[in-house]
N, C-alpha and C positions, 0 to 999 in steps of 0.2 A: 601664304600664310606667315611665312618668315618676314617678308617685306612689310606686311601690315603690322606685325609686332615690333618691326624696328621704327615704323613710322609712330606707332603708339609711344614708344620710348622716347623718341626725338620730340614729339609734342609735349610729353610730360616733362621733359627736361627743360624745354622752352618755356612751359608755364611757370616752372619753378624760377627760372632766371627773370622772367616778366614780373613775378611776385617780389623778388628782391628789388627790382627797379622801382616798383610802385610804393616802396616804404615811404611813409609821410615822415617830415622833419621830427614830429613827436616820437614816432617809432624809432627813428635813428637815435633820438635822445634817450629812449629806453634801452637800446642796445648799447649805447656809451655808458649808461648807468650800471648795466649789468656787467660790462667789462671792468669797470672800476670796483665793483663788488667782488668780481672773481679775482682781482689782482689783490684786494684786501684779504681775501681768504687765503690766497697763496702765501702772502706775508705771514699770516697767522700760522698757517701749516709749517712753513720753514722754521719759525720759532719753535714750534712743538717738535719738529724733527731733530732740533739742536739738542735735545735732551737724550736722544736715542741715536748714538752714532751709526749703528749698523742699518737702521731704518732709513736715516738720512742717506747713507751711501747707496742703499738699495734704491731710493727714489731718484738720486742722481743718475745712476745706472739706468734705470727704466726711461728717465727723460732723455738720456743720450740715444737710447734705442728708438724712442718716439721721434726724436729729431732726425735720426738717420732714415726713418720711414718717409718723414716729410721731404727730406733731401732727394729720396728716390723719386717721389711724385712730382717734383717740381719740373723736370724736363718736358712733361706732357703739355705744359703751357705754351711751349715753344714748337713742339713737333708732335704729331698725332699717330705716327706709323711705328709700330714695332712688330716684327714678323711673328708668326706663331711659333716658329722654330725657336727664335730667340727667347720668347716668352717661356716655352717648356724648358729650355736650357736653364733659365734663371730659376724657374720652379724647382728643377732638380738640384741646383746649387743650394738654394735654401734648405731643401730636404736633407742634403748631405751635412751642412752646417749644423742642423738641429739634431741629427742623428749622432754626430760626434760629441755635441754638447751633452746629450742624454748619457752617453757612455762615460766621458772622461771628467765632465764637470759635475754630474749629478749621482749617477749610479755607484761609480768606483769610490768617491768620497763618501756616499751614502753607506756602502758596506763597511768602509773603515770606522764611520761613526757608529754603526749599529753593533759592532763588535764589542764596544764598551758597555752596552746596555744589557739588561737581563731578559729581554724579550725572548721568548722561545728557547730559553737556556743560555743565551749569549753565545760567544765565540763565532766561528766562521758559519757553522751550520744555522745558528739562530740569526745571525746577520743577514744570510742569504733569504731566510724565510721572511724576515721583516721587510727587506727591499722587494722581494717578489711580491709580497701582499700589498705594499704601498703602490707598486708600479701598476697592479691590477685595480687597485682602488682609484687611481688617478684616471686611468683609461675608462673605468665604468663611470666616473663622475662626468667626464667630458661626453661620453655616449649618452648619458641621460640628458644632459643640457642640450646636446645636438637634436635630440628626439623631441624636446619640449619647446625649444625656442625657435619661432619661425625665422628662417633665413633663406637667402638664394645664393646658390653657386653660379659661377660665371658660365658654366658649360652644363652641369647636370640640372640646373633649375631649382625649383623651391623644394625645401624639405622642412621637416618639423610640423608643428600644429598648423591649422588653417590660419593663414595670416589675416584673414578678414579685409579691413579696408587700409592695411599698412601700404605705404607707397613701396615700390621696388627699391628705392634709394635706401630705406631703412631696413629692408631684407638684406641688402648687400652689407650695409652697416653691421647688423647683427652677425652676418657670417665673418666678418673680418674680426669682430671682437672675440668671436668663438676661437679664431685662429690665433690671436695675439695674447688672449689671457695666459695661456700656459707659459709663454715666453716670459711675461712679466713675473709670474709666480716663480719660475726658475731663477731669474735675476735675484729676487727678494730672498729666496731660500738660500742662494749661493752666499750672499753678503751675510746672512745671519749666522752662518755656521760652517762655511766651507773652509778649506785648509788656508787660511789667511787671505788678506785682501787681494794678493796677487792673482790667485786662481779665481776669485770672484770676479775680479776685473777682466780676466781671459774670457770667462763666460759672457759677460755684459758686452764686450768687444766682438765676440764672435756672433752673438745675436744681433748686435747693431750692423754688422757686415752683411748678414743675410736680409736685414730689414731695408736695406737701400734698394736691391732689385725687387724686393717685395712690394714696396711703396710704388715703384714703377709699374710692376705688372697690375696692381689693383687699379691704379688710375687708367692704364691703357685699356683694360678689360671694361671699366665703366665708360670709357669714351667709345668703345666698339659697341657697347650695349645701347648707346643713343643718348647718353647724358652730355650735357655741355662740358666744354673744356674746363672752364672755371669750377664747376661743380664736382667733375672727376677729380681734378687736382686737389680740391678742398677735402673731399672724402678721403682720398687716398692719403693726404697728409694727416688728417685727424684719426686714421685707422689705428695709428700707433699710440694714442693717448690712453688706451687701456693699459698699457705695458707699465708705466710708472704706478698706476693704481694697484694692479696685480703685484707689482714689486714691493710696495709698502704692506700690502696685505700678507704676502709671504713671509717678509722679514718680521712683521709684528707678531705673527702667530708663532713661527719657529723661535724667534727670540725670546718669548714668553716662557719657553721650557726647552731646555736642551734634549730632553728625552724625545721631543717631537722632531728633532732634526733629521734623523734617518728617515722618519715617515715624510716628512716635507720634501726631502730630496727625491725620494722614490715616488711620491705623488706627483711632483712636477715632472719628472721623467715619464711617467705613464701618461699623462696629459699630453706631453709633446709627442710621444710615440702615436698616440690616438690621431693627433692632427696630421702628422707625417702620413700615416698609413690610409687614413679616411679622407684627407683633403688634398695634400699636396701632390702625392705620388699618382693618385688617379687623374687628377687634372693635367699633370705633365705628360701622361701616356695616353690620352684620349685622341689625340689628333694626329697620330702616326709618327711622332718624332721621338720614339723611345730611346734610341741610341744617344741623341744629343742629350736628353733628360738624364739618362743614366751617367754619361760624361760629366755633366754638371754636377750630379750628386756626389761622384767619387772625388771631383776637384774640391767641392765643398767640405767633404768629410776630412780629406787630408789637410785642407788649409786650417780647419778648426782644430784638428788633432795636434798640428804643429804649434799653433797659437797657444792651445792649452798647455801642452807639455813644455814648451819652450819657456813661456812665462810662469807656469806653475811649479 
């Protein structure tokens, strides 16, 4: 049964590659027109961002994270083998970086920001209640999206509503988008109101660091699932494009009202905690390499902690 499934995946990937080869000159012309239109839209977006420095910085931070994801996926074009133990270690490393980012770049600054508000009476007690509620709200929002949006894990298989006729490629794309959206939101919220650009830069750099192995793991997993090398690299590279979108969204919403800052920081932390617990750690512990995954998590946590505290 597994062999038949792999053969179906390979035939689907081959069909998609053949479809790309069969594009007519007119279709290629249409692709070029779309690319030019996208470039014009990006130019207009950059001019619009120029009037909002925090949102522009968030967009740049998200773009750097997206570029790091693409950089990680690129080696799969030249080599197709990555051991399962190495994959699990990289998953653990990413989880550690995200855990430290939640604590040092989101929750702690969120508590400091919440102490100046009048929510739940203000002060330390009110701040803890605000951030606690925001963390739970962020986790609940991701749990709802995870339940409603059809997506496919590399190991666990399909989740969410019935995907109907969606190709497995798009199920993987949805899964990666669910994973990367909280990271983009965290970058945007960090630039909108964190303790200076230095701390926000530390958060963006930390997320970009863990995005490099993440892009590699995504591309390798797609290759192992039967997709062609070029398609695996393309999806792995494109998987980070949701991050600048999330960064702009987070910065724009929080920048509109400073009263939303602690809620935004806590929401982003809760969303990331959900992804860590629901997605990354189970994936890294499913194939019997728990010690390597845990070692990767601890190294990633310490690296992000040092990066955040040293730069912040």
